[in-house]
N, C-alpha and C positions, 0 to 999 in steps of 0.2 A: 282376256283374250289369251294371254299366254298359255295358261293351263289348257286352253282348248286346242292349240296349235303346238306349242312346244312343251315337251315333258322333261322333267328333271328327276333324275333318281340317284340317291346315293348308293355307292357300291362298296363292298367289303373287299378292297384291294390293299395290299401292303405299298403304300406309296413310296417307302424307301426304297424297296427292292424294285419297283416299276420305275423310279427314276434312274436307278443305276442301269437298269436294262434299256432304257431310252438313251442314256449317255452311250453305252456300247453300240446301240444301233445307228446312233447319229455318227460316230466314227466310222463305222463300217460304211454307211452310205457317201459319206464325205470323201472316203479313199477309193472306193470300188465300184460305184455306180457310174453309167455313162452320163455326161452332161450333153450328149448329142441328141438323146431322145427324151427331152423333157416335156412333161405333160401340159405345165402351164408355164408362164414366164414372170411370175410374180411369187414373192416369198421366200423363204428359206430352201435350200437345196432338198432337204427332206420332203417338203412339200411339192416342189416343182416336179420331182421324180416319182410322184404317187404312182404313176402307171407301170413303174418297173419293179415294184416289190409289194409284198403283203405282210404287214409287221406280224400279224399273226402266224406266220410260217416260221417266225424265228423262235429258236428254243431258249429264250431268254425267262428269268424268273417274273411270274405274274402274267406274262402275256397270255398262257392258256386260260388262266383264271379271268382274264379280262374277256377272252372270246366266251366263255361259259356265262359270264354275266350279261354279255351283249345278247347272247341268244335267249336268256331268261327274259330280259327287258322287252326284247323284240317280239317274244311270245305274248307279252301283255298288251303291246301297242297294236300290233297287226294280227288280226283274227282270220285272215283269208286262209285259204288251203294251199295257196300257190307256194311254189318252190323259190326261195330267196338264196342269194349269194352275198358274201361280204368282201369288200375290198377296204384295207385298213392301212393307214400311213401315220407317219410321225410329223408333228408340226413342232419344230424345233427352233424358236425366234431368239437370235441374239439382240442385243440393244438396238432399237430403231427399226427392226423388221416388223412387218405386218402384212396382212392380205386384205386389199381393198373390196369393194362390193361384188360379189360373184354368185352365182347359183351352181347346182350340180347337174341335175336332170330336168327335163321337161315334165310338167304336171301329169301328162297322159303317160308317162312310163311307170307311174306307181311305185315311185321309190322312197327311200327314207335316207336321212342324212343325220349324223350324230357326231359327238366328240365327248372324250372322256378327259377330265381335268387332272393332270398328273402333278404339275408345278406351275400354277398361273395365276395365283390369287393377285389382286390388285388389278385386274384387267375385267373388261366385259366382250362379249360377242353381241354385235348389233344386229338385229333382224328386221328388216323392211318386208311385212306381211303382203298379201296380195290387195288387201284392203288399204294399203299405204301406211297402216299404223306401224310406227317404230317401237321396237322393244329391245331394252339392253338386258342380257341375260349375264348376270355375275358369274365369274369364272371362281368357282369354289372347289378346292383340290378335294378330290374323291368322288365328285358329281359326275354323272353321264347324262348328257342333254341329247335327246332326239326329237326329230320333228319329220313330217311327212314333206318331201319335195314337192310342193304344190304351188309353185309360182313365187315364193319368197327368193329375196337375196339377204346375203349376210356378210359381216366384215369383222376384222379386228383392228386394233389400233397401234400405232408404234409402241413396242415394248420400251419402257423407259429404264429398266434396270441393266446396269452394267455387271452387277456381282453374280447373276445367276440368268439361265435362259427361261423362256416362256415355254413349257413343255404341255402339248396335249396331244392325244391320240384321236383321229378323226376316221371317220368310216361312211361308206355309202352301202346301203341293203338294196339290191336290185333283184327284180324277178328274172328267173333264167331266160325267159323269151327276150329280154333287153340286153343281154350280154353278148358283146362281139368278142369272140374267141380269138385272140392273138397271143400275146404273154400271158400265161395263166398265172393271174394274180388274184384270183377268185377263190373263196372257201364256202362251201355250203353252210347254211344256217341250220342248226339242229334246233327245232322247236322243242321246248320244253311243255310237257302236258301238265296240268293241273297246278300251274303257277299262282 
């Protein structure tokens, strides 16, 4: 069932450079973003403030290449002609942090959700599918995981390590018609032809 619902793609991203960039973005968010307008009340500040920024708009190493790779993979999984936009944020967990069961969009919205593993091995993301089947997706550095938001919920578990954070880059791909334009943290997805 996993391959039908959840797709996993290894990406050619320099993980060392990506991790350095994620560390810089974490410091920026921690010191500069408002904690008064958080999108959710669970997880690390980088996740809670997801509605205040788009990781892909920061000019740090490997973020543009990650954007290109997400566009390539999205072109493989979504064959519609609809215009999609992407919102992308950093999940930067210190020891003990996690995100409990949650969903992103309603099935009728025709959206996709995914994440890219920067430094998170020895962890899993658990999915509970609409069929009630539960699947653990291992977090393998360099992998991109993507699935249609079709009624699933997913979660992570408390990060056990004190010597390093758990770092992933998460994203939602949303049709233009479903976006509420407030703070502009959306970027158009450029579809790649002949992938």
